[in-house]
C-alpha positions in Angstrom: 91.4 -51.9 -197.4 94.3 -54.3 -197.3 94.2 -57.4 -199.8 94.5 -60.9 -198.5 96.9 -63.1 -200.2 95.3 -66.3 -201.2 96.3 -69.6 -199.5 98.4 -72.1 -201.6 98.0 -75.6 -201.8 101.6 -76.1 -200.3 100.9 -74.0 -197.3 97.8 -76.1 -196.9 100.0 -79.2 -196.8 102.3 -77.6 -194.5 99.6 -76.7 -192.0 98.1 -80.3 -192.1 101.6 -81.8 -191.6 102.1 -79.4 -188.5 98.8 -80.2 -186.8 99.7 -84.0 -187.3 103.2 -83.7 -186.1 102.1 -81.7 -183.0 99.0 -84.2 -182.1 101.1 -87.0 -182.7 103.9 -85.9 -180.6 101.3 -85.0 -177.8 99.5 -88.5 -177.9 103.1 -90.1 -177.7 104.3 -88.2 -174.7 100.9 -88.7 -172.9 100.9 -92.2 -173.8 104.7 -92.5 -172.3 103.6 -91.0 -169.2 100.8 -93.1 -168.5 102.8 -96.2 -169.0 105.4 -94.8 -166.5 102.6 -94.0 -164.1 101.0 -97.5 -164.3 104.3 -98.9 -163.9 105.1 -97.2 -160.8 101.6 -97.8 -159.5 102.2 -101.6 -160.0 105.4 -101.5 -158.1 103.8 -99.7 -155.4 101.0 -102.3 -155.2 103.4 -105.1 -155.2 105.4 -103.7 -152.2 102.1 -102.9 -150.2 101.2 -106.4 -150.9 104.2 -107.8 -150.0 104.9 -105.2 -147.0 108.3 -104.4 -148.5 109.8 -101.2 -149.0 112.1 -100.7 -152.0 115.2 -100.8 -150.2 114.3 -104.2 -148.5 114.3 -106.0 -151.9 117.5 -107.7 -152.7 118.6 -110.2 -155.1 118.8 -113.8 -154.3 122.5 -114.8 -153.3 123.8 -118.4 -153.7 123.4 -119.1 -150.0 119.6 -118.3 -150.1 119.4 -120.6 -153.4 120.9 -123.6 -151.9 118.5 -123.1 -148.8 115.6 -123.0 -150.9 116.5 -126.1 -152.9 117.3 -127.8 -149.5 113.8 -126.8 -148.2 112.1 -128.1 -151.1 113.9 -131.2 -151.1 115.3 -131.2 -154.4 118.8 -132.2 -153.4 
């Protein structure tokens, strides 16, 4: 019958660190995936509410800012 080598304290610490590292990485990646999912879902819901497609959104131009100011009576 073969003899089993005793597990050293150093090896036990190595195994503990390996487990902590694995679960920490897994939790971090899961958290990041959920964050990306909810941000995309939020954008989709906003666009659905505004009835816009992502390509229809644009940055405001100088002319549109002036038009908004004159409509609000700030001039």
